[in-house]
N, C-alpha and C positions, 0 to 999 in steps of 0.2 A: 428391482430397479429396471426402468424401461430402457429400450434400445436407444431412444433419443437422449436420455440422461447419461447413459454409458458413453455415447459418442461425445457428448459435451465434456464429460470428465476426462476422457482420454485426449480430446483435442487440446484442452487446457494444459494437460501434462506434457504433451508433445511440443506445444508452443513454448513452454518453459525450458524443456530439455534441448530444443534446437535453437534457443535464444532468438525466437521470432525470425528465423531464416525461412521466409514463406515459400521460397522456391524449393527448398529441401522438404518442407512440410507438405507441399503440393505433390512432390514426387513420391513421398511415402503414401499419401492417400491414393494416388494412381496405382501404385504397386500393390497395395494391400486391400483396396476397396473400402476399408473402414478405418477409423482412427483407433478403434480398439485392437484390431488385427495388427495395425502398424506399431502400436505400443508393444505388443506381445511378440512380434516377429523379428527376425534377423534381417539387417539391411543387406540386400543381395548385391552381388558384384555383376551388374548388368548395365546396359546402355543408359537406363534412367538415372543412374547414379555416377556414371563415368565422369560427368561434368563437375562433380564436387570433389574438392581436395580430400585426400585421405585424412588429413588433420580434422576437417569438418565432421567427417563420419565418426572418427574416433572420439572426438569431443562429445558428439551427441550420444554415443553409446555409453560413455562414462557418466554424462549428466543424467541419463535415463535411470541409472542405478541410484542416483542421489535424490530423485524426485518421487514423492509419494502421491499418486493421482488423487486418492481419496482425501488426503490431508490438504492438498492444494485446492481441491474443489471446495472443501469446507471453509477455507479462508475466504473464497469468493462469496459463498453463501453468507458467512458472518458479516461480510462487508456490504451485504445487500445488493451485490452486483448480479447481473444476468449475462448469459452468453447466448448469442443468436448465431446458429450455424447456417451456412449458405443454403443447405438443402431443406431447412425447416420453413414452415409457413409464416412464422413470426418475423423472419428476416425482411428488412425493408425492400419492397418491390422495386423501387427505382434503382437502388444500389445493386440489386441482383442482376440487372440488365447490363451493367457496364463491363468492359473488358477488364480482366484481372481483378474481379470483385474479391474482397476478402473472404477467405474460407469461413471465418467467424469474426464477430465483433462483440466486444464487451459493452454493456450498457449500465449506467447508474442513473436512476430517476425513471419516473413513469412517463412513457411517450409511446404512442402506437404508430407513428410515421404515416398517418392517413392524410394529414393536412398538407397542402402545397407548401413547398419550402424554397427559399431563395438564399444563396450564399452571399455574404458580404465580406470581402477581403481587401487588404491594402497594407501599406507600410506600417512598421512599428513606430517610426519617427514622423508622425503626421503633424500637419500644421493645424491652426485653428480652423481654417477652411475645411480641411479633411475631417476633422472631428465633428464640426457642425453638419457636414453632409452625411456622415455616417449616422449620427444621431437622428437627423431628420428623416432619412430614407428608411432606416430601421423602424422608427416609430410608425411612419405612415404605412409601411408594409404589414406590420402586425395588426394595425387598425383595419387593414383590408383582409385579415384572416390568414396571413402568410407567416410561416415559421421562419425565423432567421437562423441560418447555419454559419458558423465561423470557427476560428481555430484557437480561441482563448489566449492569443498572443497579446503583447502590448499594442497600444495604438488603435488602429481602425477596428481590429477584432474586439477589443475590450469595450470600446464605445458602442459598437453595434449590439453586442450582447446586453450591455447595461441599459441602453435605450429601449430595447425590446422588452426587457423585464419591467422597466419603469412604466411602459405603456400597457402593462398587464398582458403581455403577449408571451408566446412560447419561443424558446431558442435552444439550439443544439450546439454544443461545443465538441469538436472533434480534436482529440488530443494526440500528441506524439509520445506519450508516456503511458504507464499504467494508470488506471483510474484512481489509485491511491497516492499518486505522485504528481501533484498539481504543479505545472510549470507554465509561466513563472509563479513563484511562491506568493507574490503580491496579489495574485488573482484567486487566492484560496477562498476568500469570502464570496467573491463573485461566483465561483464554482458551486458553492453551497446553495446560492439562490437559483442557479441554473438548474440544478437537479430537482428543485422543488417546482419549477415552471418549465420543464423540458427535460433534457437529459445530457449527460456526458457520454461520449462514445470513444472507444479506442479499439484498435486491433491488437494491442499489446497487452500481455497479462499483467496482473498485479505486480507492483514494485519495479516494472520496467523503467529504466532511466531515460533521461532526455538526451538520446544520442542524435548526432547531427543528421544522419540519414533518415531518421524516423519522420522528420517534418515534411520533406518532399513526398514521402510515401503516403502520409496521412492526407495530403492535399487531394488525392484522387477520391477519397471518401467524402470530403467537403463538397466537391462538385457532384459526386455520384448520388448524394442524398437530395440534390437540389434540381429544380427545373431550370435554373439559370444562375450565373455567377456575376455579381456586380463588383467591379474594381473601383476603389476610391483611393487615389494617390498611391502609385507604385512606381519605383524607379525601374530602369530598364532590366536590371538583374534583381529579381525579387521572387519570394515564394508565391506572391499573388499571381505572377505571370505563369508560374508552374501550374497553378490551379487552373488557369484559363486554358492551358494546353491540354490538361486532362479533360476539361469541360468540352473542348472541341472534339476530342477523341470519343467522348461519350454522347455526342450529339446534343449538348446542352447549349442554351442561349448564353451569349456573353455580352455584358453591359459595362459601360464605363462612364465615370463622371469626368468631364473635361477639366483640365487644370491649367495653371499659369504656364506660359512658354518659358518663363524664367526659373521655374522650379524643377530641380532634378527629380523630386519625388513625384512629379506629374508626368515625366517623360514616358513611362511605361503605359499609363492609362491613355495618354494622347496618341501613342503609337497604335494601341489597340483600336482606337476609333478610326485612325487612318486605314487600318487593315480590315475594317468592316464591322467592328463591334458596335452595338447600338448605343448611341450617345444619349445619356439620361439627363434631362433637366428637372424632371419631377417623377413622382411615383407612378403616374399613369403611363409614362413611357415604358415602364417595365410590365405593368399589368396588361397593356394592350398587346405587347409582343407575346406574352404568355397566354393570351385569350382568357384572362381572368376578369371578374367584375371590377369596374373602375372605382377608385377611392371616393368616399364621401368627403366633401370639403370641410364640413364642420368637425372640429376637433374637440372632443369631450374633455381632454386633458386641460384645456384652457379654462374650463368652467369650474375647476376644483377651487374650493374655498382656500383663501390665503391666510397665513398667520399674520400677526400684527407687524412683525419685522418685514415680511415679504410685502405687505401693503405699503409700508414706509418707503421701501426701495422702489416699488412700482410708481409711487406718487412722485418722488423726486425725478425719476427718469421721464415720467409723463410731462412734467413741467419744463424739462430741459429741451432746448432746441438743438443740442448737440450730444454726442456720446460722452458719457462720464466715466472717468477712470475710478479705481477703487478708492484712492485718497479723496477724491471729490465727493464720492458717495458717503464716505465716513464723515466728512465735514458737514454734509447736508442732513445727515440722519442722526449724528451724534452717537453712533454705535461703534463698538470696537472692531478691529480688523478680522478677528476670528469669526465673530457672528456674521459680519458682512460677507466674507468669503463663503461661508457655509450656505447662507441663504441665496447668494448669487448662483451657486451651483444648483440648488433646488429649483430656482426660477428658470434656469437654462433647461433643466430636465423636463420641466413642465411646458417648455416651448413658449414661454412668455417673454423672455429677453434673449438677446444674442450679443456675442462679443465680436468686436472688430479691432483693427489696429489702434484705434483711439480710445477704446474702453467698452462700455456697455450701453445698449439702447433697447427700447421696447421692440418686439416683433410686431410688425404691422400686417 
């Protein structure tokens, strides 16, 4: 067994035994120089551990007796997960540079972290405007060779991941749970697609639950993996703004989509712009700031062949001088509501139609 593998096995075991108390885990590493020595040694009574409650140390010592390093490592192998340690060459270079970089991250899916990446974050309760902005910017970024990083949450995160995949791009989901515990559960199918076209990332071991403090902690990884962070619809108190604070600490660029002055969900993004974040009207605003090649205007997604139902919908929208709601489209096409709704979604994802307050219209 190689030294690197031994360190991974014992890091995983320590992470489980201390229940992802990363401050305690870091103190163990500093004291014993290696994770293997930390697992085998006794916790000393010195200044490195004086800040921890006796209950924390006692609980760790008891949990360590209950954890089998080899058995837990085999669970990760069987799950096809990987563990990347901070001192290893396979660890993402950008993330390695940030303050308080994770000692280790778990990865599910093949991704080598070489492509430039941009994080897209925002509210879980997004508007149609926010959804459209997330889908458009995510699609255009991946068409420019950028990987999308987000947090697999409801709302802006979900639409950003999904749009990246639909445009045949790569996306990374940074989780606040173990890799085998998808949260929210409704994004389980999305997570399966992500690991086939990117990867899932977590600093928490398998089976770690969705604890409240995990999500602010994971936000530093979202920004740490990225060249910049784009905020789309965020209230004044939100996880998205926590991510931007980490981004600024990490010397990352911060971008924001302007929103309505009447929307609480846009207050955070608008305040970021007032504070100096780069206002984004289109994808080139991001690419110019990051010194990356500008986007090609032609969109190959629009050239995809349409099925018969999609063509019918496009035809009635093309003939109409105004937006059409779902009932009007049903009447003009003589199709049922389920078929219409399904194909409207497909056409939105192909960036051929858009939704507004009055219904659907073609994208010009």
